[in-house]
N, C-alpha and C positions, 0 to 999 in steps of 0.2 A: 718413440714411445717411452713414458716414464717407467723407470724400474720400480719394483715392489717397495724397495727401501724409500725411494723418493715419495711415493705415494703415502706409505705409512707416516713419513715425516711431515707431510702436508696435512694429514689427518690430525696428528698430534697438535700441530700448529693451529688447525682450525678449532679444535676442542679448546684450546687454551684462550684463543680469541673469543669464542662463544662465552666462556666463563667470565671473561673480563667485560664483554658487553653487558652480560646479565648482571654482574656486580654493580656496574655503573648505573644501570637502569634502576635497580632495586634501591640504590643509594640516592636516587632522585637527580642524578647528573645528566640524564638523557633528556633532550628537548627537541621540539620541532625546529627545523633549520632549513630555511628555503632562501633563494636569492631575493634580495631587497626589491629587485625590480619587477618580481612577480606581482607585487601589490599595485602596479601601475594600472589603474582602471581606464586610463585613456587609451590603452593598446589592447588588442584582442589577446587572449590567452594563448592562442596558437602562436602569434608573433613573438610573444615574450618567451614562450618555451623554446622556440627555434633559436633565439639569441642566447638565452641564459641557462638553458638545460640542453646544450647541444648533442650530448651522447644520447639522451632519451629521444630527441628529435630524430636523430639518424637512425636509431634502432627502429623507430616507428615507421620512418620513410622506407627503410629496407623491407619492412614486412607489409607494405602499403597494398600489394596486390592480394592479400588475404582479406577475407570478408569478417570483419570484426568490429566491435566498439570497445573503447578503452578510456581510462583516464589518460591524459597526455603525458604519462611519465613511464619510463621503464624502471622497474624496481630491481633491487639488488638483495635477494634473501640472505646473502653472506653477511651483510652488514646491518641487517634489521634485527631488532630485539623488542620484545614486549609488544606494544601497539605502535612502535615506531618503525615505519617502513622506509628503508633507505633507497634512494634512487642511484642509478648508475653514474649520475653526474657528481663531480666533486668541486668543492669550493676552492678558492686560491691556496688555501693551506693544505689541500689534498684530503679534506674531510668530506665524507659523503653528506649530501642533503638529505634530510629526513622529513617525512610527513607523518602526522600523528593520525592514526586510523580509528575513527569511531563508527566505521560500517562492519568492523570485525570480519572483513573479507566476505561480504554478503552473508553473514550469520554462520560461516562455515568454521570459524576458529573459536574454541573455547578458551584457550590459553594463548600466551604471548609467542611471538616469533622467536625462533632459536632457543626454546626452552631447553636447557641442558639435558634434561631426562629424555626428551624426545630425540635429541641428537644422538645420545648414547644408544637408545633403543634401535634407532635406524642403523647405526654401525654394528650393533650386535646382531642384526637381522640381515646382514648384506647377502647371504645366500638366497633369501626370499625376494630380495629387491632386485637382484641381477637378472633373475629369470621369471617371467610372468607365466604362471600356470593357468590353464583352462580348467578351473574348478569344477565345472559341470561334469567332468569326467575324472579329473586328476586332483584329488584333494591332498592338501600338504598338512604338516603338523601345525603350521601357522593358521590355515583356514579353519581346521578342526578346533583349535584353541579359541579362535574368535567365536565360533558357534557355541562352544561351551560357555563362554563369558556372556553371550547373549541370553542364555538361560538365566543368568543371575539378574539381568536388568530388565527382562521382558516385562511389559505392562501387565497388571492383573487382568485376567480374563482372555488374554491373547498370548499364551505361552509358546506357541510355535512360531517359527521364523524362517524367512526365505531371503538370502542375500542377493542383491542385485548391484548395479553399477551407480545409478543416479537416483535422485528423488523422483523424477518423472517416471522412471521404470517401476519404482515402488507403487507410485499411484496407479500406473497402468496395470500392474499385476493385482492390485487390490480390486480395481474395476473388474478384470477378468474373473477373479474369485467369486464375487457376489453375483455377476451375471451367470456364471456356470452354476452356481448354487440355485438360481431361480430355473434355469434350464432343466436341472436334473430333479428338482423337487416340486416344481408347480405343475398343476394339471395341464396347462397350456403348452408347456414346454417352451415357452417364450422367455427370453432373458430379461424382459421388462425394461425398466428405466431406472436411472439413478437421480435422485433429488439433490441439488447442491444449492449454494447460497449466493445471492448478489454480492459482487465485489471479491469473489473468490479467485485465487490463483493456485492451480494445482500442477501445472507443467505445461509444456509445449508439444508433447506428442499428441496425436489426434484423439485418442481416448481421453487424455487429461484436458485437452482443450473443450471437450464436451461439458466438462464440469467446472471450467474456468470461465469467469464472467468479468474479465477485464477486456475492454474494447480493443485496445492496441494489441493485445497478444492474440485475439480470437479472429479479428476482422479479416475476411478474405479466405478463410480456410473452411471447407465443408466438413461437417462432423455430425454427431448424433443430435437429434432434436429433443433434448432432454430439459425438463422444467428446472427453474431455479426460483427460490423464494427469497424475501428480504432477510438480510442478516440484521438482527435487531441490536444495533449498537447501543451499549449501555450509556445513557446520558447523565453524566456526573451532576448531581444536585437537582435532577428532574425525574423522580421516580414515576411520575404519571406518564411522561413521554416515553421512558423505557418500556413501562407496562403496555402502552398502546402498541409500540413497535413488536413487542413479544406476542401480543395477542394477534396481530396481523400475520406474523411469520407462522405461528402455530396453527392458525385457522387455515392458511393456504396449504400447509403441510397435511392437515387433517383431511382437507377436501381431495388432495391427491390419494391419500391412503384409502378412503372410503369409496373413491370412484375409480381408482386406477387409471385415470384419464379417459375413461370410457363414457360415452354419452348416456344421458337419461338416468345417471345415478343419483339416488337421493342423498342430499347433503343437508341434513337438517341442522339448523342452528341450535335448536333445543338439545338434540343429541350431543352436538360438539360441546355445548355448555355443561351438560351433565358429566360428559367424560373428563372435561378439564377440572371441574369442581372435585371430582373423585380423586385426580391426580394431586391436587393441592391439599386436599384432606389427608392423604397418605404421607405427603411430604411434611406436613405440619406435625406429624407424629412419628419422629424418627425411631428406629429400633424394631419396626415391624418386619415380618417376613415378606420380602419383596417378591419372591416367585409366588407366594400365595396370593398376593394382591394382583400380580400380572395374570395368572390363571383365572382368577375370579372375574377380572375385567374382560379377558379374552372370551370367557364363556358367554358374555352378553352380546358378542358380536354375531350377527347373522351370517349364514353360509355364503350368501352373495358378497357380503362386505369382505369376508375373509378371502374369497376367491379374487376379488378385484384388488385387494391390497397385496396380493402375491405378485402383481405386476410391478410393484415397486421393489427394486432389486436391493436398494440401500439408500441411506441418507449420508452424504459426505460433508463433513464440516471441519474447518480449521478451528482450533480452540482459540487462537487469536489470529486474525487475518493479518498476515505480515505484509506481503506486496500490496494488499488492498488498503494499506494505510495504518497498520498496527491497530486494528479496530477490535475491541472486547465486547463480548456479550456478558450478561449477568450469569452467575452461577444458578440462580433460580431457573433461567430459561434452559440452560444446559441439562439440568436435572429433569425438567418436564420433557424436554426433548428426548432424553434416554428412556424415560418411562413410556412415552408414547410410542416409540419405535419398538420397544420390548413387547408391548401389549399386541401390536400389530405383527409381531414376529418379522421385523425388517432390520436387517444388520445396520449398525451404526459405525461409521468409519470416521476416525479422527486423523486428519492429515497433520502429522507432527514433523514434517520434513524439516521446518525452520525452528520449531519451538521445542523439539524434543531434547532430552538429556541436559536438563539443569537450567536452561536459559531463563526460564520464568521463576526460578527459585524452587521449583519442584522437579523431581526426575522427569516426569511427564506432565506437560501443561494441563492436560485434562484432569490431573488429580487436584488442581485448584478448585474444581466444582463439587467435589464430594458426591460424586455420582451415586444413586442408589443401586446400580449395578454396572459393571465395566463395559467398555465398547467391545465390539466384535473384531475390529481391524484397527491397527494403528500403523501408519507409515512413518518412516524416519530416513534422514539422509543428512546432508550439510555436515554436521559435526560428526556423524558416523564415518566421514571420509568414503563412504560408499552408500549404497541404498539398502534398506532393510525394510521387510514387510513382516509385521507381527499379526498372526491371525489366531482365532479361537480354535479349540479342538474340533468343533463342528465343521468350520470352513477348511481346516487343514486336510480333511478327507480328499478334497479335490486336487491336492498337490501330489497325491500318490500315483497318479497316471503320468507316467514319464512323457515328456516333450510338450505337454500342454503348458507347463510352467517351467521355462528353461531359458538360461542365458549362457553363453559360451564362458564367460569369465567368472560369473557369480562373485564379482568384487575384485578390486585391485589390491595386490599384496602390499604395496606401499601404504595405501590407506589402512589396511588391517594393522600394519606395524604401528602406525600413528595412533590409531584408536586404542589399541591394547596398551600403549605406553601411558595413555592419559586416563584410562578407566578408573584407577585407584586415586587419581589426583582430584577428582570431583569433590568439592566441598560446598554443599548448598548453603551453608551459613555464609561462606565467603561471597557467594553469588548475591545473597541478600545484602551484605554490607556494601559491596560494590555498587549494586543497583541503587541503594538508598542514597549514597553520596551523590551519584550522578543525577538522580531524580531531584533531590533537594536543590541542586545547583540549577537545574532546568527551571524548576518551579520559581526560583528566585529571579531568574531572568524574565520569565513570563509575567511576573508581578511588576517588574521594573519597566518593561517594554510592552505594555498591554496593547499598543497599537500595531504591534508586529507579530508577537507570539501569543499562542494560547493553547489550552488543551493538552498539557503535559500528561502523559499517561503510560500505561505499560505494567509489566510485572517483571521482577528480577531485573536483568540487564536488557530486556527486551523493551526499549523505551522509544518514545517519539513525541514530537510536538507538531502543532500546526502553525503555519504562517497565515496571516489574515486574507492574503490573496494568492491564488494559485501561481501567478507569474512571478511572485517573490521567491518561490521555492528554489528555482535555478539560480536566481540572483544571489541569494544567501549562500548557497553551496559554492558558488564561484568566488564570493568574497572570502569564505572560510578556506577554500582551497588555496587561494593565493596567499594566505597567511600560513599555510602548512597544516590545516585540518581537513581530513577526508570525511565527508558526511554523504549518505545515500538517501534518495527520495523514497517515498512510499505513497501510493494513492495519488490524489490530485494535488494536494498542498500540504503534505506531511513530510517531515524530515526525521530519518531514523537516527537514534543515538544508542549505539550497541557497544558498550565496553566489553572487554574480554573479562572472564570471570575473576582473573587474578590481577586485574589492572591496579597498578600502584595509585594511591590517592593523589600523589603529585602529578601523574599523567591526566587524571580526570580534572583536576583543578586547572591544568594548563589547556585542556580541551575546552573547558568552559570559559577560560579568559579569551581564548581565540574566538570562540563563538560570540561572546559579548562584543569584541571588536568588529566582527562582521556585521552584527545586528546594528551597531552604531553606524557603520558605513551605509547600511540600508536606511536607516531612519533619518540619517543626516544628509541623504542625497548624493553620497559619494560614489555610487554605483554609476558606471559609464552609461550615457544615454543611448537610446536606440538609434541606429543609423537611419536616416530617412531622407528622401529626396523631395519631400513635399515642401512646397513654397508657402510661407506664412505671409499672407496678404491681409492687412486690416483696412477695411473700407469705411470705418466710421460706424455709427449706429444708424441703422435704417429699419424702417418698418416694411415688412415684405408681405403683401397682400396674398391671401391664400389663393386667389384666382391666378397668381403667377407661379404657384408652386405645382410641381409634378412629383409623383411617388415613383421611386426606383425601387424595385424588388432586388433584395440582395440574396444571391445564391452563391455557392462556392465558385461558379465560373464568373459571375459578374463582379464578386467581391475582388477578385484578382485585378480587374480593370479599375475599379474605384477605391481600392484599399487606402491609397495615399490621401484621397480626399476625405475619406472617413477619419483617418488618422489626424488630419488637420483640424477637423471639427473637435475631436477629443482633446487634442493638444490646446487649442485656443480656448476651450471651455474651462479646462481645469488648470492650465498654466497661468491663466490670467488672475486666479484667486490669490488672496493674501494669506501666506502660510508663514508660521514661525520660521526663524532662520535655520533651525536645526532640522526642519521637515523638508524645506526645499532650498537648495543651494543654486547659484546662477548656472544656468544651462543644464540642469538635471531635471528628470521626471518627477513630478510630485506623486505622492502615494495614491491619490485618487484616480490618477489617469491610467486607463488600460493600455498596455503595450499592444503593437500590432499582432504579434503572435497569439495573444490570448483571444483577440477578436477573429482571427483566421481560424483558430481551433473551434470557436463557438459556431461559426457559420458552417463548418463541416459536420456539426453533430447531426445525428438523426433528428428529424422533425424541427430543424431550425427555421426560424422566421426572421427575416430582417428587412428593414425598409430604410430608405434615405429620402430626404426632401431636397429637391434641386430647384433652385430659383431659375426660371426659364430666361429671365432678363440677363443676369450675369453669368448663368451656367454653373454657379457654385453650389455645392452642397452646404445647406444651412442647419442641418439636423439629421440625426439617425437614431435608430433603435434596433436592438438585436437580442435574440435570446433563443432558447430551445427548451425541450422537455426538462422538467425539474430534475430528473434522475441523471442528467448529464453533468450536473453542477455541483460544486462543493464550497459554496460561498458561505459567508457569516450568516447565521440564522437558519440555514437549510436543516440543520440538525433538529430544530424545533418545529419544523413544518409538518403538520399532521398529514399532509398529502403525499409525502415521500413514499415511493413504491406502489402507488396507485396508477402511475402512468397516465394521468389525466390533467396534469397541471403544466402550464407554461411558465417558464421562468424568465422574466426580463432582466437580463444580466446588465445591459449597457444602454444608456439613452443620454444624448447631449444635443444641445443647440448652441449655435454660435453666440458668444456673449455680446457681440456687435449688433445683434438683431433686437430691436425695440419690442417687438411683439413675441417675445420668446415664449410666453405662457400660451399664447394662441397656437404656436407651432408645436409645443409640447403636447397640448390636447389633440391636435391633428394627428400626431405620431400615435398617441395611445389609442385613439378611436380606430385608426387604420390598422394598427396592430391587433386590436381586439377583434376586428372583422376577420382577419386572417387566421387568428388563433381559434376562433369559433368554427371556421370552415375547415381547419385542420383536425377538428375533433376534441379540442381541449375544452374542459369544464371550468377550470380555475386558472387564475393568474397570480403569480407571486413575484415579489420584487423587493430587493433592498435598495431604497431609493430615498432622495432628499424628502425630509418630512413635510416640507412646505407644500408638496404636491397634494397632500390630503386636503388642503384648503383651495388650491388653484386648479386641481385636475378636474376632469369630467365628473359628472354626478355619480356614475357607477364606481369611479375610482374613489371618490371621497367617502363612500361607504365601506371602504376596506377594513377588515380586521387587522388590528395591530398585534403581531406576534412578538415583536422585540423593538425597542426604541434605543438608539445609541447617541448619546450626546458627544459632540466634538469627535465625530467619527474620523478615525485615522488622523487625528489632531489637525483637521482642516477647518475647524471652527464652525462647521456644518453639523446639524442634527439629521441623522438618518433613521429610517424605520423600516423594519421588515414587515411588509404588508401582504395580505392575501385577499383576493375578492372573487366573487362568482361571476363567470362570463355568461352573459345571456344576450340573445340577439336583440339588437336595438328595436324599440317598439316604433311601429309606424303611425 
């Protein structure tokens, strides 16, 4: 065992090393540094890591019986600095390889690695670090100091706080508090239900899953049957679309408030319109007494409406949906939401697990909305290094009964030390400057690579952009990682870009440079092609009579059997087109072609419909079409679709016929007619598609009458014009 003197000497050396690392970083001398071979797109990332990052590979292999997911690198905190994460592997000169992190460790880190102030604070607090106290019974000077500091930063309207260990626990306790509030205060003694939003992610505990609406997180777990309403994403440059989304969301919430989900409750559109007009009139004249307005509106509610509304225990919303795709709603919507919930005496809960404490340029993200009155509950974690629940004085009453709200640890001491060390370092102006530099760079890339990137958005350093197709998200992240840049996904086709608050301009510029190179790899076709065993057989151009065609329905089970035949049609249809050299390279997948994993994901979606046309003479598939409910997709144009959220629209995602077939138009129409019959039988009322514009002239009569929501010339630089179409599905006339 090392002596005290040896340990002290090592600590001194470590402090000096940290100071040197920080000085190099602040001087712009630190850079991403990875093995050159990592960029070899012809080899799998796993193979390259095994050969060129052997220490990481060995460490991961040693832990392989554990159940976890991870980036394929073992990191070395001792050599990390700022946003540069060191690997345990070394180059031939003995220097650590380093990756540049723009995921900010999943939004948990406000400041850089090995911040000297942080290191000193941990060393100064060694007694609290070496022994973990169960704070539910044994408070320490450290835990009490944290609670005192929370008084200082607590959100307006929610001054009381309860410390837990994680974000999911904070949300879970928020759920318990509002349910108990309803049990104790409603006539029915029923906890009621919580209203949340489509696309939300609130955690993976069972209560949090009840208000989470991310398919991959929730699928397979039984939980509460609570309603969710559309999250009205603000559409930049299209206020009418935004207003329509907000109206749909608020109307669905209002219906839940006045009915309590009970049958036969009156939901008058005139009453709804009158109440919304009153809200808008109040908001148009700032400075009025909000509680006087609330009480006046509440006095207009009938006793039955009040009783039913008490069944709504709370409305839970993220100020910005992080995991859902960094999606923002307008301040106008949030102000109306706050007034509506206040009038009906329903607590409003803001989940700020990810957005809280400065990330958006405001201390709390909901401050961006200039709400007429504050929320009732705010949850926080991530940068808190523990979980924190802030509640109003009214809801704090229910925490007085011991054991209803309790956790053994009430937070981790090391996390408390880290947060306390950084509280006074927060500079919101610095967050704004950092975010503006990053956002400007992303917007420049989006202008330059319109066929790849779009919709740069966010607030502060909580930024993201979309790629034009969902399957490009992982491809872009892979190319960036191979060059030393760590990016994280969000939603279906979004990539997060989360600088730390104090990221040096040189590091942001380097991250943008690496991202540009990754985009060029994608646009130029330098991404490794998908492995496939399908044979490519060209049989010349033939006319295939419909009499020789049979329809094969594609289900998740049958798709496994036929997937390579489907992929062969997709490849032959789009690989045969003439593309500019920088869009298609020899042996590479063109941008228009769907990869197999995207088609597999679609056929597994709820309410998916897929068909293939098989030539009975040759046994070959000569065409296919595939899609599912509109809400399952996130393709170009869907943001403008007025049917999103109505669950009555089929989205035709993919359709292709062999280019070697002479009567391709006839086969396309056969596909569309057959698909239409199945969509009507499945209860769909509309069909939407981003499809080649020529089909408006060559398609069936019902297809030619489609409404054009968007038209895109030279789509994905293919030379083809595409259009986002929507049409009414009606049974064919006899």
